[in-house]
C-alpha positions, 0 to 999 in steps of 0.5 A: 722435819715438816711433820713437827711443824704441822701442829704449830701451823694448825694451832691458829685455826684451832684457836679461831674455831674455839673462839666462834660464838655458838648460838644454842637453844635459848640464845638469840641469833646474831642480828640480820644485817642486809642492805638492799639499796644503793643509796639510803634516803638523805632525809630520815624520820627516826621513830621513837625506839620500841622497847621489848618487854625484856629490856628495861629502863631504856632512855629512848629519847636519849637514844633517838637523839644520839641516833640523830647525831650519828646520822648527821656524822654520816651525812644524813639529815634526820628530821626534827623528833617533834615533827616526826612524832606529830606526823607519824604519831607516837603509837606503835605503827609499822615503820613501813606504813609511815610516809613523810614527804621526801624522807625515809623512815628508820625504826629502832627496836631495843631487845636487850639493854644494860647501861647500869655500869656505863658511867662508873665503868664505861660498859654498855651491853645492848641488842638493837635492831633497825629497819630503814625504809625508803620514801616509798615504804620499801625496805632499804636495809636491815641493821643490828648490833648485839654486843658489849661496848667498853671504854678503854682505861685512857678514855675512862680517865679522860671522860667525865662521868656525865659523858661516858654514856654518850661516848658509848652510845656513839660507838653503838650507833657508829657500828649499827649505822656502818652498813648503811649506804651513803645518802645520794650525792647533792 
């Protein structure tokens, strides 16, 4: 009797193995995520996101504003964007070289971006990598997200067209920042 049950018991394992993503030639590897610090700096300078040549029409200012919002929700204190731009410059400077008094530095890189259907269908596809440096320029965390975000039918109906993209950005940054350690207690 146990023999006929064996195929049914192995079926979930087989199904799970078939659903794993394969990264063949030409396909990007999943983003590396590493956290190297017990606490992340409470004050963060979010640099203007760098856009790879393959990503087009990326709303970098809007992305940085949404990153600020997501960091505030996690208990961080992002520095004002204009202050960061004045101090760090808007040129492509390595994030590890940027030093601001008592603040860590967060650098974002957009490798893939497609928000064409964000407002109409509630779909956003992106690959964004991030590096967080502590106040001394040491790498504190490597972050990454590479996937498609979708609003559910109820959310799509409830959100007006002007708010759907923002909701998708919120999901993207919630997932991107999820591995970050908490800022130090006050």
